[in-house]
N, CA, C and O atoms as a Tinker XYZ file with bonds, in Angstrom:
   336  protein
     1  N     10.718000  -33.655000  -12.122000    73     2
     2  CA     8.708000  -33.091000  -11.937000    64     1     3
     3  C      9.148000  -32.343000  -11.188000    63     2     4     5
     4  O      9.706000  -31.416000  -11.775000    81     3
     5  N      9.194000  -32.249000   -9.763000    73     3     6
     6  CA     8.986000  -31.184000   -8.542000    64     5     7
     7  C     10.334000  -29.802000   -9.970000    63     6     8     9
     8  O      9.705000  -28.770000  -10.206000    81     7
     9  N     11.056000  -29.807000  -10.333000    73     7    10
    10  CA    11.620000  -28.623000  -10.565000    64     9    11
    11  C     10.582000  -28.055000  -12.215000    63    10    12    13
    12  O     10.513000  -26.947000  -12.748000    81    11
    13  N     10.074000  -29.093000  -12.505000    73    11    14
    14  CA     9.313000  -27.966000  -13.943000    64    13    15
    15  C      8.366000  -27.665000  -13.192000    63    14    16    17
    16  O      8.458000  -26.478000  -13.504000    81    15
    17  N      7.159000  -27.668000  -12.160000    73    15    18
    18  CA     6.490000  -27.293000  -11.835000    64    17    19
    19  C      6.878000  -26.704000  -10.703000    63    18    20    21
    20  O      6.024000  -26.676000   -9.816000    81    19
    21  N      8.325000  -26.035000  -10.380000    73    19    22
    22  CA     8.389000  -25.091000   -9.891000    64    21    23
    23  C      8.578000  -23.713000  -10.730000    63    22    24    25
    24  O      8.268000  -22.526000  -10.621000    81    23
    25  N      9.287000  -24.587000  -11.654000    73    23    26
    26  CA     9.439000  -22.719000  -12.807000    64    25    27
    27  C      8.272000  -23.145000  -13.413000    63    26    28    29
    28  O      8.628000  -24.063000  -14.152000    81    27
    29  N      6.789000  -22.957000  -13.540000    73    27    30
    30  CA     5.695000  -23.290000  -14.707000    64    29    31
    31  C      5.307000  -22.157000  -12.996000    63    30    32    33
    32  O      4.939000  -20.994000  -13.164000    81    31
    33  N      5.449000  -22.673000  -11.668000    73    31    34
    34  CA     4.333000  -21.943000  -11.499000    64    33    35
    35  C      5.747000  -20.196000  -11.590000    63    34    36    37
    36  O      5.313000  -19.121000  -12.003000    81    35
    37  N      6.462000  -20.263000  -11.376000    73    35    38
    38  CA     7.628000  -18.889000  -10.630000    64    37    39
    39  C      6.873000  -18.030000  -12.585000    63    38    40    41
    40  O      6.907000  -16.801000  -12.533000    81    39
    41  N      6.342000  -18.564000  -13.927000    73    39    42
    42  CA     6.439000  -18.211000  -14.535000    64    41    43
    43  C      4.540000  -17.255000  -14.836000    63    42    44    45
    44  O      4.102000  -16.294000  -15.469000    81    43
    45  N      3.929000  -18.528000  -13.732000    73    43    46
    46  CA     2.843000  -17.961000  -13.857000    64    45    47
    47  C      2.591000  -16.227000  -13.339000    63    46    48    49
    48  O      3.594000  -16.316000  -12.632000    81    47
    49  N      2.362000  -15.515000  -13.220000    73    47    50
    50  CA     2.378000  -14.348000  -12.246000    64    49    51
    51  C      0.634000  -14.584000  -11.975000    63    50    52    53
    52  O      0.052000  -15.438000  -12.644000    81    51
    53  N      0.038000  -13.927000  -11.161000    73    51    54
    54  CA    -1.245000  -13.493000  -10.572000    64    53    55
    55  C     -1.476000  -12.081000  -11.338000    63    54    56    57
    56  O     -2.522000  -12.045000  -11.984000    81    55
    57  N     -1.013000  -11.408000  -11.358000    73    55    58
    58  CA    -0.796000   -9.984000  -11.196000    64    57    59
    59  C     -2.257000   -9.580000  -12.115000    63    58    60    61
    60  O     -2.608000   -8.433000  -11.838000    81    59
    61  N     -2.801000   -9.982000  -12.718000    73    59    62
    62  CA    -4.383000   -9.626000  -12.614000    64    61    63
    63  C     -5.111000   -9.667000  -11.496000    63    62    64    65
    64  O     -6.031000   -8.849000  -11.506000    81    63
    65  N     -5.042000  -10.238000  -10.662000    73    63    66
    66  CA    -5.456000  -10.444000   -9.452000    64    65    67
    67  C     -5.170000   -9.750000   -8.730000    63    66    68    69
    68  O     -6.091000   -9.104000   -8.231000    81    67
    69  N     -3.621000   -9.442000   -8.203000    73    67    70
    70  CA    -2.999000   -8.251000   -7.780000    64    69    71
    71  C     -4.165000   -7.047000   -8.519000    63    70    72    73
    72  O     -5.020000   -6.361000   -7.957000    81    71
    73  N     -3.801000   -7.130000   -9.911000    73    71    74
    74  CA    -4.066000   -4.792000  -10.554000    64    73    75
    75  C     -5.851000   -4.744000  -10.070000    63    74    76    77
    76  O     -6.435000   -3.709000   -9.747000    81    75
    77  N     -6.395000   -5.946000  -10.118000    73    75    78
    78  CA    -7.301000   -5.796000  -10.120000    64    77    79
    79  C     -8.482000   -5.674000   -7.709000    63    78    80    81
    80  O     -9.659000   -5.472000   -7.410000    81    79
    81  N     -7.326000   -5.915000   -6.910000    73    79    82
    82  CA    -7.406000   -5.913000   -5.775000    64    81    83
    83  C     -6.583000   -4.413000   -6.159000    63    82    84    85
    84  O     -7.368000   -3.476000   -6.306000    81    83
    85  N     -5.560000   -4.174000   -6.284000    73    83    86
    86  CA    -5.118000   -2.590000   -6.446000    64    85    87
    87  C     -6.262000   -1.209000   -6.388000    63    86    88    89
    88  O     -6.583000   -0.327000   -5.592000    81    87
    89  N     -6.501000   -1.518000   -7.318000    73    87    90
    90  CA    -7.746000   -1.347000   -8.333000    64    89    91
    91  C     -8.964000   -0.577000   -7.523000    63    90    92    93
    92  O     -9.294000    0.607000   -7.444000    81    91
    93  N     -9.350000   -1.499000   -7.098000    73    91    94
    94  CA   -10.341000   -1.646000   -5.838000    64    93    95
    95  C    -10.386000   -0.924000   -4.420000    63    94    96    97
    96  O    -11.299000   -0.298000   -3.882000    81    95
    97  N     -8.712000   -1.308000   -3.872000    73    95    98
    98  CA    -8.170000   -0.836000   -2.529000    64    97    99
    99  C     -8.581000    1.022000   -3.287000    63    98   100   101
   100  O     -9.538000    1.729000   -2.970000    81    99
   101  N     -7.016000    1.479000   -4.734000    73    99   102
   102  CA    -7.248000    2.450000   -5.056000    64   101   103
   103  C     -8.355000    3.108000   -5.232000    63   102   104   105
   104  O     -8.168000    4.122000   -5.903000    81   103
   105  N     -9.940000    2.873000   -4.751000    73   103   106
   106  CA   -10.559000    2.988000   -5.388000    64   105   107
   107  C    -11.850000    3.398000   -4.751000    63   106   108   109
   108  O    -12.586000    4.340000   -5.042000    81   107
   109  N    -11.966000    2.473000   -3.802000    73   107   110
   110  CA   -12.629000    2.934000   -2.023000    64   109   111
   111  C    -11.457000    3.847000   -1.001000    63   110   112   113
   112  O    -11.887000    4.423000   -0.001000    81   111
   113  N     -9.967000    3.909000   -1.360000    73   111   114
   114  CA    -9.626000    5.275000   -0.922000    64   113   115
   115  C    -10.467000    6.509000   -1.668000    63   114   116   117
   116  O    -10.852000    7.517000   -1.076000    81   115
   117  N    -10.586000    6.347000   -2.486000    73   115   118
   118  CA   -10.303000    7.874000   -2.808000    64   117   119
   119  C    -12.498000    8.531000   -3.019000    63   118   120   121
   120  O    -12.919000    9.640000   -3.351000    81   119
   121  N    -13.350000    7.158000   -2.618000    73   119   122
   122  CA   -14.407000    7.340000   -1.833000    64   121   123
   123  C    -14.707000    8.361000   -0.990000    63   122   124   125
   124  O    -15.364000    9.401000   -0.936000    81   123
   125  N    -13.549000    7.267000    0.026000    73   123   126
   126  CA   -12.947000    7.906000    1.568000    64   125   127
   127  C    -12.723000    9.442000    1.215000    63   126   128   129
   128  O    -13.152000   10.342000    1.937000    81   127
   129  N    -11.970000    9.674000   -0.029000    73   127   130
   130  CA   -11.497000   10.654000    0.266000    64   129   131
   131  C    -11.735000   12.006000   -0.186000    63   130   132   133
   132  O    -11.182000   13.104000   -0.131000    81   131
   133  N    -13.428000   11.152000   -0.944000    73   131   134
   134  CA   -14.263000   11.869000   -1.428000    64   133   135
   135  C    -15.894000   12.405000   -0.621000    63   134   136   137
   136  O    -16.599000   13.413000   -0.583000    81   135
   137  N    -15.889000   11.336000   -0.198000    73   135   138
   138  CA   -16.689000   12.098000    1.282000    64   137   139
   139  C    -15.959000   12.305000    1.737000    63   138   140   141
   140  O    -15.114000   11.642000    1.135000    81   139
   141  N    -15.144000   13.125000    2.980000    73   139   142
   142  CA   -14.238000   13.846000    3.161000    64   141   143
   143  C    -14.585000   15.177000    3.442000    63   142   144   145
   144  O    -14.931000   15.941000    4.342000    81   143
   145  N    -14.245000   15.065000    1.851000    73   143   146
   146  CA   -14.001000   16.400000    1.524000    64   145   147
   147  C    -15.635000   16.921000    0.902000    63   146   148   149
   148  O    -15.941000   17.959000    1.488000    81   147
   149  N    -16.462000   16.593000    0.146000    73   147   150
   150  CA   -17.537000   16.362000    1.205000    64   149   151
   151  C    -18.045000   17.021000    2.124000    63   150   152   153
   152  O    -18.625000   18.098000    1.984000    81   151
   153  N    -17.830000   16.299000    3.366000    73   151   154
   154  CA   -18.090000   16.660000    4.054000    64   153   155
   155  C    -18.409000   17.987000    4.362000    63   154   156   157
   156  O    -19.403000   18.709000    4.453000    81   155
   157  N    -16.366000   18.072000    4.573000    73   155   158
   158  CA   -15.056000   18.980000    4.534000    64   157   159
   159  C    -16.188000   20.985000    3.889000    63   158   160   161
   160  O    -16.442000   21.910000    4.661000    81   159
   161  N    -16.406000   20.953000    2.957000    73   159   162
   162  CA   -17.153000   21.754000    1.554000    64   161   163
   163  C    -18.916000   21.798000    2.759000    63   162   164   165
   164  O    -19.110000   22.875000    3.323000    81   163
   165  N    -19.353000   21.325000    2.864000    73   163   166
   166  CA   -21.291000   20.850000    3.560000    64   165   167
   167  C    -20.205000   21.946000    4.945000    63   166   168   169
   168  O    -20.543000   23.112000    5.148000    81   167
   169  N    -19.317000   21.491000    5.509000    73   167   170
   170  CA   -19.143000   22.042000    6.656000    64   169   171
   171  C    -18.553000   23.954000    6.405000    63   170   172   173
   172  O    -18.701000   24.685000    7.384000    81   171
   173  N    -18.090000   24.422000    5.424000    73   171   174
   174  CA   -17.345000   24.876000    5.527000    64   173   175
   175  C    -18.917000   25.835000    4.559000    63   174   176   177
   176  O    -18.732000   27.052000    4.521000    81   175
   177  N    -19.629000   25.583000    4.199000    73   175   178
   178  CA   -20.814000   26.305000    2.597000    64   177   179
   179  C    -20.500000   26.865000    1.444000    63   178   180   181
   180  O    -20.894000   27.894000    0.894000    81   179
   181  N    -19.926000   26.253000    1.224000    73   179   182
   182  CA   -19.278000   26.066000   -0.094000    64   181   183
   183  C    -19.570000   24.695000   -0.415000    63   182   184   185
   184  O    -18.986000   23.630000   -0.220000    81   183
   185  N    -21.137000   25.193000   -1.217000    73   183   186
   186  CA   -21.167000   24.817000   -1.842000    64   185   187
   187  C    -20.682000   23.559000   -3.178000    63   186   188   189
   188  O    -20.637000   22.354000   -3.423000    81   187
   189  N    -20.237000   25.676000   -4.038000    73   187   190
   190  CA   -19.321000   24.511000   -4.979000    64   189   191
   191  C    -18.469000   23.961000   -4.915000    63   190   192   193
   192  O    -17.811000   23.958000   -5.955000    81   191
   193  N    -18.029000   23.343000   -4.014000    73   191   194
   194  CA   -16.805000   22.641000   -3.919000    64   193   195
   195  C    -18.136000   20.490000   -3.799000    63   194   196   197
   196  O    -18.294000   19.297000   -4.059000    81   195
   197  N    -18.645000   22.004000   -3.070000    73   195   198
   198  CA   -18.849000   20.454000   -2.237000    64   197   199
   199  C    -20.135000   19.792000   -3.754000    63   198   200   201
   200  O    -20.138000   18.600000   -4.060000    81   199
   201  N    -20.912000   20.653000   -4.350000    73   199   202
   202  CA   -21.311000   19.739000   -5.840000    64   201   203
   203  C    -20.198000   18.581000   -6.205000    63   202   204   205
   204  O    -20.267000   17.355000   -6.123000    81   203
   205  N    -19.101000   19.497000   -6.658000    73   203   206
   206  CA   -17.950000   19.170000   -8.059000    64   205   207
   207  C    -17.419000   17.294000   -7.043000    63   206   208   209
   208  O    -17.242000   16.170000   -7.513000    81   207
   209  N    -17.350000   17.753000   -5.768000    73   207   210
   210  CA   -17.157000   16.326000   -5.203000    64   209   211
   211  C    -18.311000   15.189000   -4.777000    63   210   212   213
   212  O    -18.233000   14.138000   -4.141000    81   211
   213  N    -18.972000   15.610000   -5.164000    73   211   214
   214  CA   -20.426000   15.015000   -4.612000    64   213   215
   215  C    -20.080000   14.050000   -6.093000    63   214   216   217
   216  O    -19.730000   12.884000   -6.274000    81   215
   217  N    -20.460000   15.501000   -7.222000    73   215   218
   218  CA   -20.644000   14.409000   -8.602000    64   217   219
   219  C    -19.146000   13.219000   -8.788000    63   218   220   221
   220  O    -19.303000   12.059000   -9.168000    81   219
   221  N    -17.688000   13.847000   -8.413000    73   219   222
   222  CA   -16.483000   12.615000   -8.138000    64   221   223
   223  C    -16.221000   11.804000   -7.458000    63   222   224   225
   224  O    -15.232000   11.074000   -7.511000    81   223
   225  N    -17.637000   11.808000   -6.211000    73   223   226
   226  CA   -17.340000   11.052000   -5.307000    64   225   227
   227  C    -18.973000   10.235000   -6.143000    63   226   228   229
   228  O    -19.049000    9.500000   -5.158000    81   227
   229  N    -20.034000    9.847000   -6.896000    73   227   230
   230  CA   -20.473000    9.846000   -7.295000    64   229   231
   231  C    -20.194000    8.536000   -7.970000    63   230   232   233
   232  O    -20.611000    7.403000   -7.731000    81   231
   233  N    -19.055000    9.187000   -9.233000    73   231   234
   234  CA   -18.475000    8.053000  -10.230000    64   233   235
   235  C    -17.648000    7.238000   -9.211000    63   234   236   237
   236  O    -17.436000    6.062000   -9.508000    81   235
   237  N    -17.370000    7.505000   -8.557000    73   235   238
   238  CA   -16.213000    6.052000   -8.009000    64   237   239
   239  C    -17.650000    5.194000   -7.417000    63   238   240   241
   240  O    -18.237000    4.121000   -7.566000    81   239
   241  N    -17.711000    6.041000   -6.915000    73   239   242
   242  CA   -19.049000    4.792000   -6.093000    64   241   243
   243  C    -19.399000    4.104000   -7.209000    63   242   244   245
   244  O    -18.651000    3.151000   -6.987000    81   243
   245  N    -20.181000    3.676000   -8.712000    73   243   246
   246  CA   -20.698000    3.593000   -9.625000    64   245   247
   247  C    -19.015000    2.276000   -9.966000    63   246   248   249
   248  O    -19.153000    1.053000   -9.963000    81   247
   249  N    -17.608000    3.006000  -10.217000    73   247   250
   250  CA   -16.859000    2.468000  -10.670000    64   249   251
   251  C    -16.347000    0.641000   -9.903000    63   250   252   253
   252  O    -16.020000   -0.500000  -10.231000    81   251
   253  N    -16.708000    1.866000   -8.276000    73   251   254
   254  CA   -16.457000    1.084000   -7.089000    64   253   255
   255  C    -17.115000   -0.095000   -7.167000    63   254   256   257
   256  O    -16.656000   -1.166000   -6.773000    81   255
   257  N    -18.713000    0.149000   -7.912000    73   255   258
   258  CA   -19.779000   -1.961000   -7.912000    64   257   259
   259  C    -19.071000   -1.913000   -9.158000    63   258   260   261
   260  O    -18.541000   -3.023000   -9.119000    81   259
   261  N    -18.723000   -1.436000  -10.156000    73   259   262
   262  CA   -18.113000   -2.946000  -11.434000    64   261   263
   263  C    -16.945000   -3.841000  -11.362000    63   262   264   265
   264  O    -16.695000   -4.818000  -12.068000    81   263
   265  N    -16.100000   -3.205000  -10.133000    73   263   266
   266  CA   -14.854000   -2.958000   -9.459000    64   265   267
   267  C    -15.663000   -4.614000   -8.462000    63   266   268   269
   268  O    -15.184000   -5.740000   -8.595000    81   267
   269  N    -16.465000   -4.410000   -7.874000    73   267   270
   270  CA   -16.762000   -5.127000   -7.034000    64   269   271
   271  C    -16.973000   -6.661000   -8.222000    63   270   272   273
   272  O    -16.241000   -7.575000   -8.600000    81   271
   273  N    -18.033000   -6.345000   -8.402000    73   271   274
   274  CA   -18.649000   -7.316000   -9.786000    64   273   275
   275  C    -17.367000   -7.675000  -10.237000    63   274   276   277
   276  O    -17.574000   -8.717000  -10.859000    81   275
   277  N    -15.850000   -7.363000  -10.305000    73   275   278
   278  CA   -14.948000   -7.315000  -11.118000    64   277   279
   279  C    -13.824000   -9.120000  -10.882000    63   278   280   281
   280  O    -13.272000   -9.999000  -11.544000    81   279
   281  N    -14.177000   -8.572000   -9.069000    73   279   282
   282  CA   -13.366000   -9.444000   -8.338000    64   281   283
   283  C    -13.909000  -10.700000   -8.940000    63   282   284   285
   284  O    -13.156000  -11.202000   -9.774000    81   283
   285  N    -14.523000  -11.044000   -8.820000    73   283   286
   286  CA   -15.380000  -12.139000   -8.392000    64   285   287
   287  C    -14.173000  -12.954000  -10.302000    63   286   288   289
   288  O    -13.085000  -13.447000  -10.597000    81   287
   289  N    -15.438000  -12.540000  -10.895000    73   287   290
   290  CA   -15.265000  -13.151000  -12.787000    64   289   291
   291  C    -13.366000  -13.271000  -13.266000    63   290   292   293
   292  O    -12.889000  -14.212000  -13.899000    81   291
   293  N    -12.436000  -11.835000  -12.659000    73   291   294
   294  CA   -11.218000  -12.304000  -13.240000    64   293   295
   295  C    -10.205000  -12.684000  -11.913000    63   294   296   297
   296  O     -8.999000  -12.479000  -12.050000    81   295
   297  N    -10.763000  -13.284000  -10.526000    73   295   298
   298  CA   -10.686000  -14.300000   -9.754000    64   297   299
   299  C    -10.430000  -15.558000  -10.967000    63   298   300   301
   300  O     -9.533000  -15.746000  -11.790000    81   299
   301  N    -11.600000  -16.240000  -10.645000    73   299   302
   302  CA   -12.748000  -17.565000  -11.560000    64   301   303
   303  C    -11.601000  -17.500000  -12.943000    63   302   304   305
   304  O    -11.024000  -18.558000  -13.197000    81   303
   305  N    -11.477000  -17.022000  -13.282000    73   303   306
   306  CA   -10.565000  -16.353000  -15.363000    64   305   307
   307  C     -8.816000  -16.510000  -14.791000    63   306   308   309
   308  O     -8.049000  -17.143000  -15.517000    81   307
   309  N     -8.419000  -16.051000  -13.805000    73   307   310
   310  CA    -6.596000  -16.624000  -13.358000    64   309   311
   311  C     -6.757000  -17.573000  -13.016000    63   310   312   313
   312  O     -6.009000  -18.373000  -13.577000    81   311
   313  N     -7.721000  -18.221000  -11.962000    73   311   314
   314  CA    -7.473000  -19.643000  -11.773000    64   313   315
   315  C     -8.225000  -20.423000  -12.532000    63   314   316   317
   316  O     -8.151000  -21.595000  -12.163000    81   315
   317  N     -8.858000  -20.268000  -13.364000    73   315   318
   318  CA    -9.133000  -21.503000  -14.215000    64   317   319
   319  C     -7.687000  -21.302000  -16.051000    63   318   320   321
   320  O     -7.448000  -21.925000  -17.085000    81   319
   321  N     -7.286000  -20.256000  -15.458000    73   319   322
   322  CA    -6.194000  -20.011000  -16.379000    64   321   323
   323  C     -5.018000  -20.824000  -15.708000    63   322   324   325
   324  O     -4.185000  -20.662000  -16.600000    81   323
   325  N     -4.646000  -21.263000  -15.159000    73   323   326
   326  CA    -3.881000  -21.318000  -14.530000    64   325   327
   327  C     -4.089000  -23.348000  -13.890000    63   326   328   329
   328  O     -3.258000  -24.202000  -13.585000    81   327
   329  N     -4.631000  -23.346000  -13.911000    73   327   330
   330  CA    -4.938000  -25.290000  -13.743000    64   329   331
   331  C     -4.929000  -25.514000  -15.554000    63   330   332   333
   332  O     -4.460000  -26.490000  -16.140000    81   331
   333  N     -5.494000  -24.480000  -16.094000    73   331   334
   334  CA    -4.498000  -25.613000  -17.479000    64   333   335
   335  C     -3.487000  -25.817000  -18.011000    63   334   336
   336  O     -3.404000  -26.705000  -18.859000    81   335
């Protein structure tokens, strides 16, 4: 019985949870990077670069908000599936 439980544990992967965590981490890094680029472009007076970076930042922040909501859902779905 213990062997079977161990083997089942090996077969069940937490990849969905790891994946959403990696996506969350990457998105937060992108947000920080674009905030830095917006500040640098503003500092140097390059309004075209600032505008482009701000647009990308806005998209990244919307994506981050969506991912935030999905963290809970992905985790709960994974745990429910694992318990079944």
